[in-house]
C-alpha positions in Angstrom: 54.0 80.0 -2.1 53.4 83.7 -2.7 51.4 85.6 -5.2 52.8 88.9 -6.8 50.2 90.8 -8.7 51.0 93.6 -11.1 48.0 95.7 -12.1 47.3 97.3 -15.5 45.1 97.2 -18.6 45.7 94.7 -21.3 46.4 95.7 -24.9 49.2 97.5 -26.7 47.4 100.8 -26.6 47.8 100.9 -22.8 51.2 99.3 -22.4 53.1 102.5 -21.8 50.4 104.2 -19.6 51.2 105.4 -16.1 48.3 103.2 -15.0 50.2 100.1 -16.2 53.3 100.6 -14.0 52.2 97.5 -12.0 52.5 95.4 -15.2 55.9 96.9 -15.8 57.1 96.0 -12.3 55.8 92.4 -12.8 57.6 92.2 -16.2 60.9 93.5 -14.6 60.7 90.9 -11.8 60.1 88.1 -14.3 63.1 89.1 -16.4 65.4 89.6 -13.5 64.6 86.3 -11.8 64.3 84.2 -15.0 60.6 83.2 -14.5 58.8 80.9 -16.8 57.2 82.2 -20.0 53.8 83.9 -19.5 50.8 81.6 -19.8 47.0 82.2 -19.6 45.2 81.2 -16.5 42.7 82.8 -14.1 41.7 85.4 -16.7 45.2 86.6 -16.5 48.8 86.0 -17.6 50.9 84.1 -15.0 54.6 83.2 -14.7 56.3 81.1 -12.1 59.7 81.4 -10.5 61.7 81.4 -7.3 62.9 84.4 -5.2 64.8 84.1 -1.9 64.0 80.3 -1.9 60.2 81.0 -2.1 58.0 79.9 -5.0 56.4 83.0 -6.6 53.4 83.2 -8.9 53.4 86.4 -10.9 50.0 87.4 -12.2 48.9 90.2 -14.6 45.1 90.3 -14.7 43.7 90.6 -18.2 40.2 91.7 -17.1 41.0 95.4 -17.3 41.9 97.3 -14.1 38.4 97.8 -12.7 37.9 94.0 -12.5 41.4 93.0 -11.3 39.9 91.3 -8.3 38.3 88.6 -10.4 41.7 87.2 -11.5 43.5 87.8 -8.2 40.7 86.3 -6.2 40.4 83.2 -8.4 44.2 82.6 -8.2 44.1 83.1 -4.4 41.4 80.5 -4.0 43.0 78.0 -6.3 46.3 78.1 -4.5 44.6 78.3 -1.1 46.6 81.4 -0.2 46.0 83.8 2.7 45.9 87.6 2.2 49.3 87.9 3.8 50.7 85.8 0.9 49.7 88.5 -1.7 51.7 91.5 -2.8 50.1 93.9 -5.3 52.2 96.3 -7.4 50.3 99.3 -8.7 50.4 103.1 -9.5 49.8 105.7 -6.8 48.6 109.2 -7.7 49.3 110.5 -4.2 53.0 109.7 -4.3 55.6 111.8 -6.1 56.8 110.2 -9.3 59.5 107.6 -8.6 58.7 107.2 -4.9 57.7 103.7 -3.6 55.8 103.0 -0.4 54.6 99.6 1.0 51.7 99.1 3.4 49.6 96.3 4.7 45.8 96.8 4.4 44.1 100.2 4.3 41.7 101.8 1.9 41.7 101.7 -1.9 42.5 105.5 -2.1 40.4 105.9 -5.2 42.3 103.1 -7.1 39.8 101.0 -9.0 42.0 97.9 -9.2 42.6 97.8 -5.5 38.9 98.5 -4.9 38.1 95.4 -7.0 40.6 93.2 -5.2 39.1 94.3 -1.8 35.7 93.0 -3.0 37.1 89.5 -3.5 39.6 89.0 -0.6 40.2 90.5 2.9 42.1 93.8 2.8 45.1 92.8 4.9 47.4 92.1 1.9 50.7 93.9 1.0 50.4 97.0 -1.3 53.5 98.1 -3.1 52.5 101.6 -4.3 54.6 103.1 -7.1 54.3 106.9 -7.4 53.3 108.4 -10.7 52.7 111.9 -9.3 49.5 114.0 -9.4 48.7 116.4 -12.3 47.6 119.0 -9.7 44.1 119.4 -11.0 41.3 116.9 -10.5 39.9 117.3 -14.0 43.3 116.2 -15.4 43.6 113.0 -13.4 42.0 110.7 -15.9 44.2 111.8 -18.8 47.3 111.7 -16.6 46.7 108.2 -15.4 45.8 106.8 -18.8 48.5 108.9 -20.5 51.9 107.4 -21.5 55.0 108.1 -19.5 57.0 110.9 -21.1 60.4 110.3 -22.5 62.0 112.3 -19.7 60.3 109.9 -17.2 62.6 107.1 -18.4 65.5 108.7 -16.4 63.8 107.6 -13.2 61.3 104.9 -14.4 63.8 102.4 -15.8 66.2 102.5 -12.8 63.2 102.3 -10.5 61.8 99.1 -12.2 65.2 97.5 -12.1 65.6 98.3 -8.4 62.2 96.9 -7.6 63.1 93.7 -9.4 66.6 93.5 -7.9 65.2 93.8 -4.4 62.0 91.7 -4.8 63.5 89.2 -2.3 62.9 91.8 0.4 59.2 91.8 -0.5 59.1 88.0 -0.5 60.6 88.0 3.0 58.2 90.7 4.2 60.9 93.2 4.9 58.9 96.2 3.9 61.1 98.8 5.6 64.3 97.3 4.1 62.7 97.2 0.7 61.6 100.9 0.8 65.0 101.9 2.2 66.9 100.0 -0.5 64.8 101.5 -3.3 65.3 105.0 -2.0 69.1 104.7 -1.5 69.8 103.0 -4.8 67.7 105.5 -6.8 69.3 108.4 -5.0 72.8 107.1 -5.8 72.0 106.2 -9.4 70.2 109.4 -10.3 72.6 111.8 -8.5 74.7 113.8 -11.0 78.4 113.1 -10.9 81.5 115.0 -12.2 82.7 118.5 -11.8 79.3 119.8 -10.9 79.5 117.9 -7.6 82.7 119.7 -6.6 82.1 122.8 -4.4 83.2 126.1 -6.0 86.6 127.4 -4.9 86.6 130.0 -2.2 87.2 133.6 -3.3 90.6 135.0 -2.3 90.4 137.0 0.9 90.6 140.7 0.2 92.7 143.0 2.4 91.0 145.8 4.1 92.1 149.3 2.9 94.6 151.1 5.1 92.8 153.3 7.7 92.7 157.0 6.8 91.2 160.0 8.5 87.8 161.2 7.2 89.4 164.3 5.8 92.1 162.4 4.0 89.5 159.9 2.6 87.5 162.9 1.2 90.5 164.4 -0.6 91.3 163.1 -4.1 94.8 161.8 -4.5 96.8 164.6 -6.1 100.5 164.9 -6.9 102.5 167.0 -4.4 103.7 170.3 -6.0 107.2 171.5 -5.0 107.3 175.3 -4.1 110.3 177.1 -5.8 112.8 178.6 -3.4 114.5 181.1 -5.8 113.6 183.1 -8.9 110.7 185.4 -9.8 108.0 182.9 -8.7 109.6 182.5 -5.3 109.8 186.3 -4.9 106.1 186.7 -5.9 105.0 183.9 -3.4 106.9 185.6 -0.6 105.2 188.9 -1.3 101.8 187.2 -1.4 102.3 185.3 1.8 104.0 188.2 3.6 107.2 186.4 4.1 110.6 188.2 4.2 
């Protein structure tokens, strides 16, 4: 048996927050793998199902983010699970939006939900970090995290959640590198623009170099050649000027 925990804050006012992307991942996994309906237990909502032949308990703590460890710890003790049986899905400020990274153990990185879990169980559990990007200024972090995803974010958020759900079997098997690679490749292919814009522009026709000319000839403007008369008054005047007989 494995425990998949998606972190977030309960209540409709928070459901679209960036901080709730862990909840969103848990919901996507439950839909994709036809889990049981959500029920209340361990101060959380839980759903049961099977992925890659392994029984999975999905849990969404309802204690608010800062006390997530109360629910997760209680569930871990009830099912007699080891830290290696736990995978936690949560938002990560220090990852670009849409990036996903998995690691075992480590620090909380300023995430209050992870800090709370660390207080209830040993730290060597799997952390599936879902990038939400950083606003760039420390003073804006709180509003960014507790702010809703923008409409434009749906272009990468919805495919990302679907891809996480589709490849949750790799998380269940402990294939962290395979999971990260699969998410990266699928998102790259799905979000890459297609059509005429992908075709390289045609090469410009090769221009022929101008015919070589002397520097004197190049400096002269092109002028029509004037034919000198050989007979008549004009011819006689030119002969006299040029001293020709």
